[in-house]
C-alpha positions in Angstrom: -16.3 3.8 -26.5 -14.0 4.8 -29.3 -12.8 8.5 -28.6 -12.9 9.8 -32.2 -11.9 13.4 -31.2 -14.5 15.0 -33.6 -13.4 13.4 -36.5 -17.0 11.8 -37.2 -18.7 15.2 -36.9 -16.0 16.8 -39.4 -16.7 14.0 -42.1 -20.4 14.1 -41.6 -20.4 18.0 -41.7 -18.3 17.9 -44.8 -20.7 15.6 -46.6 -23.7 17.8 -45.6 -22.0 20.9 -46.6 -20.9 19.5 -50.0 -24.5 18.0 -50.6 -26.0 21.4 -49.8 -23.7 23.1 -52.2 -24.5 20.6 -54.9 -28.3 20.8 -54.4 -28.5 24.4 -53.7 -29.9 23.8 -50.2 -28.3 26.7 -48.2 -29.8 25.4 -44.9 -28.0 22.0 -45.2 -25.0 23.7 -46.3 -24.7 25.9 -43.2 -25.7 22.8 -41.1 -22.7 20.8 -42.5 -20.4 23.8 -41.9 -21.6 24.1 -38.3 -21.2 20.3 -37.6 -17.8 20.3 -39.2 -16.8 23.4 -36.9 -18.2 21.4 -33.9 -16.0 18.5 -34.8 -12.9 20.6 -35.0 -13.9 22.1 -31.6 -14.0 18.7 -30.1 -10.8 17.7 -31.7 -9.1 20.8 -30.3 -10.4 20.2 -26.9 -9.3 16.7 -26.8 -5.9 17.7 -27.7 -5.6 20.3 -25.1 -6.8 17.7 -22.4 -4.1 15.2 -23.4 -1.5 18.0 -23.5 -2.5 19.0 -20.0 -2.5 15.4 -18.7 1.0 15.1 -20.1 2.2 18.1 -18.2 0.7 17.0 -15.2 2.2 13.6 -15.5 5.7 15.0 -16.3 5.3 17.3 -13.2 4.4 14.5 -11.1 7.3 12.4 -12.2 9.7 15.3 -11.6 8.4 15.8 -8.2 8.7 12.3 -7.2 12.4 12.4 -8.5 13.1 15.2 -5.9 12.0 13.2 -2.9 
């Protein structure tokens, strides 16, 4: 499985949001906005997880050097 980090949700949401604006469909526009926001949250969570893993690995590496 490919980890898209929420990029697909952001793109799909952007398309829905713009389509809603063009057609005057406020519900579709709002749905797109929320989907785009969901994608951004997924991306931020993924980035935070990667950062935490990097810190954990650095601490472990540092700890191993001290032994």
